[in-house]
Each structure stands twice: as structure tokens, then as C-alpha cells.
C-alpha positions as CSV (number, residue, x, y, z in Angstrom):
1,M,24.5,38.1,10.8
2,S,22.1,40.3,8.7
3,R,20.8,43.6,10.0
4,L,17.0,42.2,11.6
5,N,19.5,39.7,13.4
6,E,21.6,42.7,14.5
7,L,19.0,44.2,15.9
8,I,17.0,41.9,17.3
9,A,20.0,40.5,19.1
10,E,20.9,44.3,20.2
11,L,17.4,45.5,21.1
12,C,15.4,42.4,22.0
13,P,17.1,39.2,23.0
14,D,15.2,37.9,25.0
15,G,12.1,38.2,22.7
16,V,9.2,40.9,21.9
17,E,6.0,41.9,23.8
18,Y,3.0,41.0,22.2
19,R,0.2,43.7,22.8
20,T,-3.2,43.8,22.1
21,L,-4.6,46.5,19.1
22,G,-6.5,48.4,21.1
23,E,-3.5,49.0,23.6
24,V,-1.3,50.6,20.9
25,G,-4.0,52.3,19.3
26,Q,-7.6,53.1,19.2
27,F,-10.3,52.3,15.7
28,L,-12.5,54.7,14.8
29,R,-15.4,54.4,12.4
30,G,-15.6,56.4,9.2
31,S,-18.5,58.4,8.5
32,S,-21.3,57.8,6.2
33,F,-21.5,58.5,2.6
34,Q,-21.8,56.5,-0.6
35,K,-20.2,56.3,-4.1
36,K,-23.0,58.7,-5.2
37,H,-21.8,61.8,-3.2
38,F,-18.6,61.7,-4.9
39,T,-17.6,65.0,-7.3
40,E,-15.1,65.9,-9.8
41,A,-12.8,67.7,-6.9
42,G,-13.4,69.2,-3.1
43,V,-12.2,66.6,0.1
44,P,-9.7,63.9,-0.6
45,C,-12.1,60.6,0.4
46,I,-11.6,56.9,0.4
47,H,-14.7,54.6,0.6
48,Y,-14.6,51.2,1.9
49,G,-14.3,49.0,-1.6
50,Q,-11.5,51.4,-3.2
51,V,-9.8,49.6,-0.3
52,H,-10.6,45.9,-1.6
53,T,-10.1,47.0,-5.1
54,R,-7.7,49.9,-5.3
55,F,-5.4,50.1,-2.7
56,G,-2.5,47.9,-1.6
57,V,-0.2,47.8,1.9
58,S,-0.5,51.3,1.6
59,T,-1.4,54.7,-0.3
60,N,-1.1,58.2,-0.9
61,H,-3.3,59.4,-2.9
62,V,-7.4,59.5,-3.6
63,V,-9.4,58.3,-6.6
64,S,-12.6,60.0,-5.2
65,Y,-13.6,63.4,-3.8
66,L,-16.9,65.0,-1.9
67,D,-18.5,68.2,-1.1
68,E,-16.7,70.5,1.2
69,S,-20.1,71.7,3.0
70,F,-21.0,68.0,2.8
71,A,-18.1,66.5,4.4
72,A,-17.6,69.1,6.5
73,R,-18.3,67.3,10.3
74,M,-17.0,63.5,8.7
75,K,-13.9,61.6,10.5
76,R,-11.0,61.4,8.4
77,A,-7.6,59.7,8.8
78,Q,-4.4,61.2,9.1
79,H,-0.5,60.4,7.9
80,G,0.0,57.3,9.3
81,D,-3.1,55.8,10.2
82,L,-4.6,52.5,8.8
83,I,-7.8,52.7,6.6
84,I,-9.5,48.8,7.3
85,A,-12.7,47.4,5.0
86,T,-14.6,45.7,7.8
87,T,-17.2,44.2,5.1
88,S,-16.7,41.9,2.5
89,E,-18.4,39.2,0.9
90,D,-15.6,36.8,1.5
91,D,-13.8,36.2,4.6
92,E,-10.0,36.6,3.5
93,A,-10.8,40.1,2.2
94,V,-12.4,41.5,5.2
95,G,-10.2,43.3,7.6
96,K,-8.3,44.7,4.6
97,A,-6.2,47.5,5.1
98,T,-4.3,50.3,3.8
99,A,-2.0,52.8,5.4
100,W,-2.9,55.9,4.7
101,M,0.5,58.1,3.4
102,G,-0.5,61.1,2.4
103,D,0.7,64.8,3.8
104,F,-3.3,65.7,3.7
105,D,-6.6,63.9,5.6
106,V,-8.5,61.8,4.1
107,V,-12.5,61.0,4.9
108,V,-13.0,57.3,5.5
109,S,-16.2,55.4,4.9
110,N,-18.6,54.0,7.5
111,D,-17.5,50.0,6.4
112,A,-14.2,51.1,7.6
113,F,-12.6,52.0,10.5
114,I,-9.3,54.3,10.9
115,Y,-6.9,52.9,13.1
116,R,-4.8,55.4,15.2
117,H,-1.7,53.7,16.4
118,T,1.9,54.2,17.9
119,L,3.4,51.9,15.6
120,D,5.7,52.4,12.3
121,P,2.4,52.4,9.5
122,M,3.8,50.2,7.0
123,Y,4.7,47.9,9.9
124,V,0.9,47.8,11.4
125,S,-0.2,47.5,7.6
126,H,1.9,44.5,6.8
127,F,0.6,42.8,9.8
128,F,-3.2,43.4,8.8
129,A,-2.0,41.3,5.6
130,S,-0.1,38.3,7.6
131,D,-1.2,35.0,8.2
132,Q,-1.0,36.0,12.3
133,F,-3.7,38.7,11.6
134,Q,-5.4,36.7,9.5
135,Q,-5.8,33.7,11.5
136,A,-6.4,35.7,15.1
137,K,-9.7,37.2,13.0
138,M,-11.6,34.6,12.0
139,P,-13.6,34.2,15.4
140,F,-14.5,37.5,15.4
141,I,-16.6,37.5,12.0
142,T,-19.8,38.0,12.0
143,G,-22.6,38.3,9.1
144,A,-24.1,35.2,6.9
145,K,-24.3,37.2,2.8
146,V,-22.3,40.4,4.5
147,R,-19.4,39.5,6.8
148,R,-18.0,42.2,8.9
149,L,-15.3,42.8,11.8
150,S,-15.9,45.1,14.6
151,G,-13.9,47.7,16.3
152,E,-14.6,46.5,19.2
153,D,-13.2,42.7,18.2
154,M,-10.0,43.6,16.4
155,S,-8.9,46.0,19.5
156,K,-8.3,42.2,21.2
157,I,-6.1,41.1,18.9
158,R,-2.4,40.7,19.4
159,I,0.3,42.5,17.5
160,P,3.9,41.5,18.4
161,V,5.7,45.5,19.4
162,P,9.2,45.1,18.7
163,P,11.3,48.3,18.9
164,I,10.9,50.9,16.4
165,E,14.2,50.0,15.0
166,V,12.9,46.4,13.7
167,Q,9.6,47.3,12.9
168,R,11.9,49.9,10.4
169,E,14.1,46.7,9.1
170,I,11.3,44.9,8.8
171,V,10.0,47.5,6.4
172,R,12.8,47.8,4.8
173,I,12.9,44.2,3.9
174,L,9.6,44.2,2.7
175,D,9.7,46.8,0.9
176,S,12.3,45.8,-1.4
177,F,9.9,42.7,-2.3
178,Q,6.9,45.1,-2.9
179,E,9.2,47.4,-5.5
180,L,9.5,43.5,-7.7
181,D,5.6,43.4,-7.6
182,D,5.4,47.3,-8.5
183,A,7.2,47.0,-11.7
184,L,5.5,44.0,-12.7
185,T,2.1,46.0,-11.7
186,A,3.2,48.6,-13.6
187,E,4.0,46.6,-16.6
188,I,0.3,44.7,-16.6
189,E,-1.2,47.9,-16.3
190,A,0.2,49.0,-19.4
191,R,-1.1,45.7,-21.0
192,K,-4.6,46.1,-19.5
193,E,-5.2,49.7,-21.3
194,I,-4.0,48.1,-24.2
195,L,-6.7,45.2,-24.1
196,S,-9.1,47.8,-23.1
197,A,-8.5,50.1,-26.0
198,C,-8.6,47.0,-28.1
199,I,-12.0,46.0,-27.0
200,D,-13.3,49.4,-27.2
201,E,-12.3,49.7,-30.8
202,M,-13.5,45.9,-31.6
203,T,-17.2,47.0,-30.7
204,V,-17.4,49.9,-32.3
205,D,-15.9,48.8,-36.0
206,A,-18.1,45.8,-35.1
207,V,-20.2,45.5,-38.5
208,P,-23.4,44.3,-36.6
209,V,-26.2,42.1,-37.5
210,E,-28.4,44.7,-36.0
211,N,-27.1,48.0,-35.0
212,K,-27.8,48.0,-31.6
213,A,-29.8,44.8,-29.5
214,D,-30.5,44.0,-26.1
215,L,-27.9,41.6,-24.9
216,I,-30.7,39.3,-24.2
217,R,-30.4,38.4,-28.0
218,M,-27.0,37.2,-27.7
219,L,-28.1,34.4,-25.0
220,E,-29.3,30.9,-25.1
221,R,-31.7,32.1,-21.8
222,P,-32.5,34.3,-19.3
223,I,-29.9,35.8,-17.2
224,T,-29.4,33.6,-14.2
225,D,-28.3,34.2,-10.4
226,G,-27.6,31.8,-7.5
227,P,-29.6,31.0,-4.7
228,H,-30.7,34.0,-2.5
229,T,-31.1,31.9,0.9
230,T,-28.2,31.2,2.6
231,P,-26.9,27.2,2.4
232,Q,-25.7,25.5,5.1
233,L,-21.8,25.4,4.2
234,V,-20.4,21.8,4.7
235,G,-16.6,21.1,5.2
236,E,-16.5,19.4,2.1
237,G,-18.5,18.9,-1.2
238,I,-19.1,21.6,-4.6
239,P,-17.4,24.6,-4.3
240,F,-19.5,27.8,-3.7
241,I,-18.5,30.5,-5.2
242,S,-18.8,33.7,-4.2
243,A,-17.8,37.8,-5.9
244,E,-14.8,37.5,-5.0
245,A,-13.6,34.9,-7.1
246,V,-14.5,36.8,-10.1
247,S,-12.8,39.8,-9.0
248,V,-9.4,38.4,-7.5
249,G,-9.4,36.3,-10.6
250,E,-9.1,38.4,-13.4
251,G,-10.9,37.3,-16.1
252,H,-11.2,33.8,-14.3
253,I,-13.4,32.3,-11.7
254,D,-10.3,31.6,-9.1
255,F,-11.0,28.4,-6.8
256,S,-9.3,29.2,-4.0
257,H,-12.4,32.2,-3.7
258,K,-14.9,29.9,-2.8
259,R,-17.3,31.0,-0.1
260,G,-17.2,27.0,1.1
261,F,-19.1,24.1,0.3
262,I,-22.4,23.0,-0.2
263,T,-24.1,19.7,-0.1
264,R,-24.7,17.8,-3.1
265,A,-28.3,17.6,-2.2
266,F,-28.5,21.4,-2.0
267,H,-26.3,21.7,-5.3
268,E,-28.9,19.6,-7.3
269,E,-32.1,21.4,-5.8
270,C,-29.9,24.8,-6.9
271,C,-29.4,23.2,-10.3
272,K,-33.1,22.9,-10.7
273,K,-32.8,26.8,-11.8
274,Y,-29.3,26.6,-13.0
275,K,-26.3,24.5,-13.6
276,P,-22.8,26.1,-14.1
277,K,-21.5,24.9,-17.6
278,R,-18.0,25.2,-19.5
279,N,-17.9,28.4,-21.1
280,D,-20.4,30.3,-19.0
281,V,-20.2,34.2,-18.2
282,Y,-20.4,35.9,-14.8
283,M,-20.9,39.2,-13.8
284,V,-20.7,40.9,-10.5
285,K,-24.3,42.0,-10.4
286,S,-24.1,43.7,-6.3
287,G,-21.4,45.0,-3.9
288,S,-18.4,47.2,-4.6
289,T,-17.0,44.8,-7.6
290,T,-19.8,45.7,-9.5
291,G,-19.4,45.1,-13.3
292,R,-16.5,42.9,-12.9
293,V,-16.9,40.1,-16.1
294,A,-15.0,36.2,-15.8
295,M,-15.6,32.9,-17.3
296,V,-15.4,30.0,-16.4
297,E,-13.3,27.0,-18.9
298,T,-13.6,23.7,-16.7
299,D,-15.6,21.5,-16.1
300,E,-15.4,21.4,-12.7
301,E,-18.8,20.9,-10.6
302,F,-19.5,24.1,-8.6
303,N,-22.1,26.5,-8.0
304,I,-22.6,30.2,-7.5
305,W,-23.9,32.6,-4.8
306,S,-26.9,35.3,-5.4
307,P,-24.2,38.3,-6.2
308,L,-23.3,36.5,-9.6
309,A,-25.2,37.1,-12.7
310,A,-24.5,33.8,-15.5
311,M,-24.9,34.4,-19.0
312,R,-24.7,31.7,-21.7
313,V,-24.4,32.4,-25.1
314,N,-26.4,30.9,-27.8
315,E,-25.1,29.3,-31.1
316,A,-24.9,32.1,-33.2
317,N,-22.2,34.0,-30.9
318,S,-18.6,33.3,-29.2
319,A,-18.6,33.1,-25.2
320,R,-14.6,34.5,-25.3
321,Y,-16.3,37.4,-27.5
322,L,-19.3,38.5,-25.0
323,F,-16.3,37.9,-22.1
324,Y,-14.7,41.4,-24.1
325,L,-18.2,42.3,-24.8
326,L,-18.7,42.9,-21.2
327,Q,-15.8,44.6,-20.1
328,S,-16.1,47.3,-23.0
329,H,-16.4,50.9,-21.8
330,D,-19.9,51.2,-23.6
331,V,-20.8,48.2,-21.2
332,Q,-19.3,49.2,-18.1
333,R,-20.9,52.8,-18.8
334,Q,-24.8,51.0,-18.6
335,V,-23.5,49.7,-15.9
336,G,-23.2,52.8,-14.2
337,L,-26.4,54.0,-15.3
338,H,-28.3,51.1,-14.3
339,C,-27.1,50.2,-10.9
340,S,-29.0,51.2,-7.7
341,Q,-26.7,53.3,-5.4
342,G,-26.8,52.6,-2.2
343,S,-24.5,50.7,0.7
344,Q,-24.3,48.1,-1.7
345,P,-24.9,48.9,-5.2
346,N,-27.0,46.7,-6.9
347,L,-27.6,45.5,-10.9
348,G,-30.9,44.1,-11.8
349,M,-30.7,41.2,-14.2
350,R,-33.7,42.2,-16.2
351,R,-31.7,45.2,-17.0
352,L,-28.2,44.0,-17.8
353,E,-30.5,41.7,-20.8
354,R,-31.7,44.8,-22.1
355,F,-27.9,46.6,-22.2
356,R,-27.8,47.9,-25.9
357,V,-25.3,46.5,-27.7
358,R,-23.7,46.0,-31.0
359,I,-23.4,42.6,-32.2
360,P,-21.8,41.6,-35.0
361,T,-21.3,38.0,-37.3
362,L,-19.5,35.1,-35.8
363,S,-16.7,35.3,-37.9
364,Y,-16.0,39.1,-36.7
365,Q,-16.4,37.5,-32.8
366,L,-13.9,34.9,-33.8
367,N,-11.6,37.0,-35.3
368,A,-11.8,39.8,-32.9
369,V,-11.4,37.1,-30.1
370,D,-8.0,35.9,-32.2
371,S,-6.1,39.2,-31.1
372,L,-7.7,40.1,-28.2
373,D,-6.6,36.6,-26.7
374,A,-2.9,36.9,-27.8
375,I,-3.0,40.2,-25.4
376,Q,-4.8,38.5,-22.8
377,T,-2.5,35.3,-23.0
378,L,0.7,38.1,-22.5
379,I,-1.5,39.6,-18.9
380,D,-1.8,36.1,-17.7
381,S,2.0,35.1,-18.1
382,L,2.6,38.3,-16.3
383,R,0.2,37.7,-13.6
384,S,1.3,34.3,-13.0
385,E,4.9,35.2,-12.7
386,R,3.5,38.3,-10.4
387,D,1.5,35.7,-8.1
388,A,4.8,33.7,-7.7
389,R,6.4,36.9,-6.1
390,R,3.5,37.7,-4.2
391,K,3.3,34.0,-2.5
392,Q,7.1,34.3,-1.9
393,F,6.8,38.0,-0.5
394,A,3.9,36.6,1.8
395,Y,6.1,33.5,3.1
396,Y,8.6,35.9,4.0
397,R,6.5,38.5,5.7
398,D,5.2,35.7,7.6
399,K,8.2,34.6,9.0
400,L,9.6,38.2,9.8
401,L,6.5,38.7,11.4
402,D,6.8,35.7,13.9
403,L,8.8,36.9,16.4
404,P,9.5,35.0,19.4
405,E,7.6,36.2,22.3
406,K,9.4,37.7,25.5
407,V,8.5,35.6,28.7
408,T,8.1,37.5,32.0
409,T,7.8,35.7,35.5
410,N,6.8,37.0,38.7
411,G,9.1,37.8,41.3
């Protein structure tokens, strides 16, 4: 019998109590600040977008700071609190949480909640990632283009509350899986740094047709985006792809992260403006992941949501080269310079078309792509291995958290 089974048999043989999140903790909304308020040093802070893009089930460090006088009265997470991103463009991502395990307090933005509770921090963070929570949150999600969860609604969701010894043993088991994931992630990040350095070297060393030219000189047509009106989503039909599909796909459009389906009639209406095509390149132009890039290498039919900017190269250029070029430090610097600053950063497509880039000959582009693709292939292979391990992890996590509920009888 495993240690976990022994603890369950000893401490909760008749099942465990299920309680609402509101009964075992409280939800505190974060404070109002934006990325434009970040400083080089000062008060540590976590923006809700960073919960989506920078942190896993826990973190003990921050990547941004606020001026001390500006942050003086702002809400702060304490060690063990959960930081929950309650705004997203995607149902799966809304409610993503990270346990704050640092030894200092950290300011949290107002599109996130601080969950202060009486549970093991890692146990409750794993619960927020579980299928139980994913299913329980669905009736409470609101909003059309931007999806939201409220603290009041999350407080109604039930969580199994076994004795603390059982919580900690579940966490210990899951930590062993996490160590394997961390090792693969570290190797992927190292390879990505090599790829990034090679991309920058490629764009600097390129012998250009013109020293600097507007990005639109590489394109067959002006940059296009998806429909701005909210479509009527249906149970099946044409996949409707959101910005999350670019962010999660790591360079590819991930069709599992679709906003839903649209009817063929709506798809054909959208296609009067733009019809997706193999080798089109996409950049997220709105939201917390603005600047992320992906391309499509399939003939599968789909359409795109408005936060995506679609680019199609002309015959004198390589789509794959454009894909890498948009990831370069120079282009990403221009993204940062030209994004409007607000609660939802936005990059205008006409500004994107005017980004200044070196455009080398097609032969140079194709040679550069061959070298970069070799590195990218290795990264993709490592990601595939990590994805397989994460599926295994999710399976065992959901099994471990599916604890039998204690049945109470009256009298």
C-alpha cells in the first residue's frame, strides 16, 4: 500500500469533506496598475498577464516592480496565497493560478484575485489546474471577447479538503512529476536562447535588398485581422482560432485552443475580407501576449478572431523567414514601442506594416531558414516529449484529487 493510501486509510477512511472555496478562504481583488507603471526596481509585483505567460503552479520570484510611493496602498499577496488571473480571451486559461511561495509580499494587479486560504498552498494550486476546477468554473464564466471569473462565483466552487498530511503527500507525489517537467523545460529554454541569438544574428548580418524597408514590402497584401463582431458560436463547424492558439502553440497554431466553431455561412462572409491559407504568418496584436508569432502549415479550414494579425508574403520572400524575422529582438522592440498602453495592450496593423526591417535576397532567406529550422526541430521534439509527460501528469493529478466524499447522515 502506498504512503498516500496508508494516510487515507488512517485519517479519512470514510471519505473526505468537500467545502466551498469561500468556506476555506477569501478572495481579494488586486490593485490597479498597468505595464507602463513597471520600474527597474522597487516593490515586487505580479501582473495578471504574467500568471498566464511567465509562471506555473507556483513561483517564488517576480519579473517586474513598481515605484514604492505608487504601490504604497496596493493589495499584496503573502507567502502561500494563490494569485488567480480572472481575465482571459480563452475559457481554459481564465482562472489560471500560481501559488506565491516567495518570502516577501508582492503587489497583484486588479485583473487577478488573491486567494488567502487555510490549505496547503501547492495543494490548492494543483486543484485550480485540475479537471475538477475546470468543469466547476464553466457555468460562472462571463463576457464575450474577454472572458472573466468573479471572486464571488469562485467562492461557490467545492474543493476536497482532506487532512493536511494527505494534502502534503499528494503535493509530494506531484512534485516528483514536476521535477521531470522542470528539467525538460530548462533544456527547451536553453535551446530557445540559442535560436533567439541565431535569429538576431541572421537579421543583423543579412545583406539586404534595401538597407531598411517597411515590413509591408515583404507582403502580398496589407495585414488583415479577423472579424470584430462577436459571432454566434456553434457546436461544430469551422474552427474559430483565438490569440491563445498562437501563445500555446509555441510557433504553430494550436487547433486545440480554439474559441469554438462558426457556421460555414459566417466563415464565407469573413472570407470576403480574408481567407486563411497555408504558410500565412500570424502575430497577436492585442492582449497580454501581444507580439507572439505563429504560422500555419496545414490546409485545414479555420478562421481567426480579431486579436490576430494575418500576414502573407509575396513571391520574393519566404514565409518561414518572416516567421523568424518577427521574433527578432529588433521587431519585438518595435512591438513594445508602438503598442498602446492600457489594460489590454494593442498594436495597430498599419503601424505593424510600417515596422522597419532588413529584407535580404530570397536565397539568403532560404539558407537562413535551413539553419534555424534545424534548431527549431530539436525544440519541437523536446516540447513533444514534455507534452506527453504533462498529459501523464494531468491524468495522475486528476486521479489524486478525485477523493471520495464523506457521506454524512442525519441523526
